[in-house]
N, C-alpha and C positions, 0 to 999 in steps of 0.2 A: 522312674521317668516314664512319661506317657509316650504314645506313638507320636510321630511328627505331624505337624499341621499340614494342610494342603500347600504345596509350594506355589508361590505367586511371583510374577515378574512385573517390573515397572521400569519405564524409561523416563528420566527427568525431562521436563518440557524444554524444548529448544524452539522458540517461536520465531518465525521468519518475519521481517519487516513487511509492510504492505503499502500500497498506493505510492510506489516509487514514481517520481516524475523527473524528466530530464529537460532542462531549458537551455537552448543554445545561446551563446554570447560570442563576443569577439575573441577567438582562440580559446574559448573555455566553454564548459557545460556546468550549469548549476543543478545539483541534485537535491531532492528533498523526499522524505518518506515519513510514514506514520511510525512513531516509536512503539516499542513493545514493552511489556512489563516484566519485572523480575519477581521475586517472592513478594506476595501481596502484603503480608503482615511482617514488616521489618522488625517489629518488636520481638517476634518469636524466632527470628533468624539468627544464626551464628554469623560471625564475621565473614562476609563474602558469600553467604549461603544463597545459591541460585541467583547470584547477582550478575547483572549485565556488565561485561568487561568493556565492550566496544561494539561498533558496527564495522564490518569489513566491506570495502567497496571494490567491485570487480569491473574492469573495463575490458570489453572484448574477451571475456572469459578469464582474464588474468588479474590477480589481486593487485590493487594500486596502493591502498593505505587503509588505516583504521581511524575511526573517530568516535568520540563519545557523544557527539551531537547528532541530530537527525537531519542535518543538512551538510552538504559538502560542495565545494567549488573546484572542479577539475580544470586546471589551467595548463598553459603551454601546449595546447592542441593546434591542429592544422585546420584552418578554415576550409570548408568544402568537403572534408572527410566526415563520414558518419561513424559515430561511436555508440556502442551498445553497453548498457550497464545493468548490473543487478547488485543487491546488497544482502548480506547475511548478518545475523546476530551472533556475537561471540559471548558465551557465558563463562563464568568462573565458579568453581566449587559447587557442583561438579562442572568441570571444564567441558566445553563442547561448542560446536558451531551449527547453526540452524540451516535448514534448506534455503534455497535462494528466494528472494522476493520476486515479484513480477519484473520482467525486463522492460527497459525504457531506452529509447534511442534518440539521439539529437545530432544535428549537423551544424557545427559552429560556422558562423559567417560574420562579416564585418558589422560591428555595432557602432552607431553614431550616438552622440550625446548632445543634449540641449538643456540649458538652464532657463527656468521660468521664474521670474522675479529678480529684479536688479537692485532692490533695496539693500542697504548695508546696516540697517538697525539690527540690534541683538536683543532678544528677550532678556528680562532679568530673571534671577533665580527664583523669584516668587510669582512669575507669570507662567501660567499653564501653556504648554505646547505639546506636540506629539511625543516628546521624550522627557518632559519635565515631571518630577515627582514631588512637587510642592503639596499635591494631594495624592492619596494612595492609588486611586484609579481615575483615569481620564479617558474620555471618548470625544474625539473632535472631528470636524468636517471642514473642508475648504473646496472652493470651486476655482478651477483654472479654465479660463475662457478659450474658445477656439481662436479668437483674435490674438490672445497672448501666445498661443502655440504657433500660430502663423508668423507672428512677429519674431519668434525665436528660430524661424526657418523650418518649422515642422508642418508638413502637409500630409493629409491622410488619403486613403486608409493606411495605417501603419501600426505595427505592433509595439506596445510599450513593454519592454522586457524586465524593467526594474526602475526603481527611483531611489533617491537619497535626499535626506535633509542635510543642510549645512550645519553640522554640529559644532558649536563653538566650545562648549564645555559639556562633558558627559555627566549623566546622573551617577550617583555613587552606588546604585543597585541596579541589577538587571531588571528589565521590564517583563513580568510574567505574561505569557500568552499574548505577546504583541501581535497585532493583526493589521494588515492593510487591505481595505476593500475599495473597489472603484466602480463607477457607473457613468453612463452618459446622462446628461441632464440639460434641460433648457434654462434652468436657473442660472443667473449671472453671479450670484453670491449666496451666502448662507444666512440671509436675513431670517429664514425659517429653516427648520430641520428638513433635510431631504430624507424621505422614508427608506426603510431597509429593503423594500421591494426592488429586486433587480440588482442588488449589490453583488459584485463578483469578488470573492476572496482571492487576492493575487499573491499574498505573502502571509506566512504565519511563523512564529518562532516561540517555543515554550519558554525561552529565557534569552531575550535580546538585550545585549549591553552595547549601546552606541559607542562609536569611536570618534573622539574629538579631533579637530584639525582640518575640516573640510567636509565635502559631501560624502557621507557614509552610505555607500550604495547597497541596496537590498535587491538581490536577484529574485524575481518572481518565480514561484512554482507554477503559476498559471498566468501566461501573458495576457495583457489587456489590449484588444484591438480597437484603436480609436477610429471612428468612422469618418473623421476629417471634417465633420459639420457641427456636431453638438459640442457643448462644453463638457468638461470632465470633473467628476466629483472624486476627491481623495478622502477616504474615511479611515481614521486610525484609532486604535484603542489598546489598552492593556489592563489586565486584571490587577487587583490590589497588591502593591509591594508590601513587604513585611513592615517597613518603617518609612513613613514619608520624610522627605528632607528637601530643603531648598537647593536642589541641584538639577542641572540639565538645562542648557540654553541653546537656542537656534537663531539663525539669521532670518529676517523677514522683510517683507515689503508692505507698506501701509496701504490697505485697500478697505473701503467701507464694507463692513460685514464680511471680513476676510476669513475669520476663524470662529466657528461656533463650537461650544464644548459643554459637556456635562461632567461633573467631577464629584467624588465622594471619598471620605476617609474610612468608610465602613462597607460599602457595597460595590460590587463589580458593575461598572458603567458600560461595558462593551455593547450591550444591546439596549441601551437607554436612548431613545430618540425623542425625548421631550424635556422641557425645562432647560436649565443651564443658562449660559450667558453667551453673548456674541461680542467679539472684539475686532479691531481693524488689523490684526497682525496676521497677514497671509504668509505662511512659511515658504521661503524659497525652496524650490525643488530642482533636482537634476534628473532628467529622464534618460534611460537607455533605450534606444530605438532600433528596430530591425524591420526590413520589408515583410509584408504579409506573405506567408508561405503560398506557393503556387503549385498546383498539382496534387495528386493523391499522396498521402503519407501513411505508413503502416506501423502499428504497434501491436505486439503479440504477447499474450499472457496465458499460462506461465511459460518460462523458458525451458522447462523440462517436465516430463510426466513419467513417474515411476509406477508400474503396475504391480510389481512384486510377483509372487507365485500365483499362477492361475492354472487350474486343472485342464489337461488337454481335452479338446472337443467341447469346451465351455467358453464363455466369453465374459469380459469385464469392460466397463465403459467409464471413461472420464471425459472432461470437457476442456476446451480452450477457446479463447476469444481472439478475434481480429478486429482492431479498431482503426478507422480511417480518420486521422486528425487533420487531413488536408482539405482542400476546397474543390476537389474533383473526384469522380467515382474511381474507386480502387477495383481493379480486375486482375485475374490471373488464375492459377491452379494450385491445388493442394495435393501433394503426392505422399503416400505412406510407404514405409518399408514392409518387408514380408511379415505376415502375421498380424497386420493392422489394417483396418479400414476406417473411412471417415464419412460422415454425413452432416448435412446442415440441420441444425435444430430449429424447428419452427417456433415462432413467437406465439403468444396466446391469441393474438389477433390475426393469425395466419392459419390456413389449413395445410395439412401435409400435401394435399394434391397440388397446391400452388408452388411447391418447392421441391428441389431435388433432395429428398430425405433418405434415399436408398444408400446403403453402405457400399462404398466403392474404394478402390485403391487410388484413384485420381478423380477429383471433382473440380468444377469451376468455382471461382469465387467472385462475388460482386458485392461491394460494400459502399453505400452512398456516402458522400462527404459528411463528416461529423457523426457517422453512425458506428455501431459496434455489432458484430455478428458472432453468435456462439456456434461452435461445431462440436460434434460428438466423435470421439476417437474410441474405437472398439478393438480390444486385443482378443484374437481368436487363435490360441495355440493349438496346433494339430499334432505336436510331438513334444516329448520331454527334452527340451533344449532351450537355450537362451535366445531371445528375440530382442536384440538391441539395434538401434538405428536412429534415423532422423525423419521427422515429418517435415517435408520441404514445402515452404510457402513462397512461390515465385509470382511476383506481381509487377504492375506498372508503376510502383511507387517511385516518386521522383528522387528519393534517397533511400538507401538500404532496401532495395527491391526484393532481396531474397533473405528469408529468415528461416532458421532451422529450429525445431523443437526436438530436443533429445528425448527419446522414449526408450524405456527399459522394461523388460518383463521376462519371466521364465515359465515355460510350460512344465507342469509336473504331472505325474501319473495320476489318473483318476481312480485307479484301483489301489486302495490302501491296504497295507498288511493287516492281518487280524491281530487285535490286541492280545497280549499275554497277560492273563488275569490270575491274581491270587486272592484267596478268600480266607477270612479269619473271623472268629466269633468275638463279639463285644457284648457289653451289657445290653440286654433287650434287643439284640439283633445281630447282623452280620456286616462285615466291612470288606469292601472290594478295593483292590489296588491293582494298577497295571502300568506297564512301561509305555512311555510316550511313543506314539506312532508318527514317523516322519510325515510332514505335510498335512496332518490332520488338524482341523480347526476346532472340532468338538467331538464329544463321545455321547452315544445313546446307551442308556442302561435299561435292560429289559429283565423281567422276572416272571417266573411261573411256579406253580406248586407241583408240577409234574415235569420230568425231563423232556417229554415230547410236546410240552406246551398245552394250551396256547400261551405265548409270552406277551406281557403287557409292558408298555413303555413307562418307566418310572421317572426318568430324568434325562435332559439334554444339557450337557455342561462341558466346560473346557478343562476342569480339574481332573487329576489323575487318580482320584479316590472317591468312593461313594459309600455311605453308611446307611443301611436299611434298618430303621428302628421300628418297624411295624410289629415286632414281637412274635413273628411266625416261628413255629417249632422247626420248620424245614422249608427251604426254598432253593430254586435253581435260577441261574443268572446267565445273561449274555451281554457282552459289551461290544458295540459296533463303532468303529472310527469313521467319521464323515468329514467332508470338506465341501 
């Protein structure tokens, strides 16, 4: 039996969700995030191998529930209170839970609803609509005029938080990669395609199965703010279903050039803005409406920053961002715990002289409406001890004015023990092995032909063994632990 191979370590991937957004509603918050992947080649996987079990939703740091979808609606909340969320990925075989996603906050408040379109006609199962699958893939557009919104009692500016179609019968298959996009337009109908420029993606779902029996409301991940003057374009599409069928009907109002569509049984029509047909079937919609937010609003990412082990009297740097999603300037202060300092990271179009980029325990914060600012957090341990605490961001945000980022780090000794080395002969050379040195990240191997040197660096590595196959009749070695 041969000598053992070099030992190696591996940790199964536990990938955190990304791009978590929180959209407030009436006593609820709608959450959505980018899904993560499990094992890429399922054909090579055993049952459940590195499979995603679910996503776990945390509200104010406490787990609420798990879901297999990448959206969730948290209901039964109190209007006027701010709720903070993050999401983790739960894996199975090997079991484990990922780190937290970015944090997102929302303050539920009263939502009003209005219906646009009073017609009672219903599409047939062979007539294309936003949810019909008579063809495998359909992309459609409709315009809802400012006059129609005003007639329904809607005045702007106002935020559209979601919409729903009046689903009379559901399709028999879920719609893949269903998407809702919106834009302002001066067009009064869709006699011609309205181009993709300026379209805002307000809703997406990798697998949307409509619910029949009324308006099936979709909570937007990105609200659409109507300016109160222009008409509104609603653009919907879905990728090809596995098998087309004459299923899925909606209620509509007859309007000249009310619905323009492109369809195919073979190709994805989501980004096709040419050709197709136009019909007079304007789908009735129900809008969820909320006032436009007033004042500065703060969103911070990530919710926690782990530094791990850092040698004393050295430093490590990580970043966090502060986003102002409100309509007024966000101001305040950032304060760090002992062992940490913070500075503002200059953008490429700014000079460090124009910004306060010095590392401090407390700095001021100014983020213009709709902007995001990046900050650098530096860990400077001066002793071999644990440095845990919170970076406190206190601002004038109209809701959730104080946000804490949990930071953890440990100072370790910069003087590492000397490795204990053993040497043995192998074919055409010598083999060195040594015991792992605590807190060492790598090892430098030196060699000389005389015990007094000079010594030459042969290798820098993390393994605990090294074989010199240069075929020398005699050699002397040193191994140095580094971090």
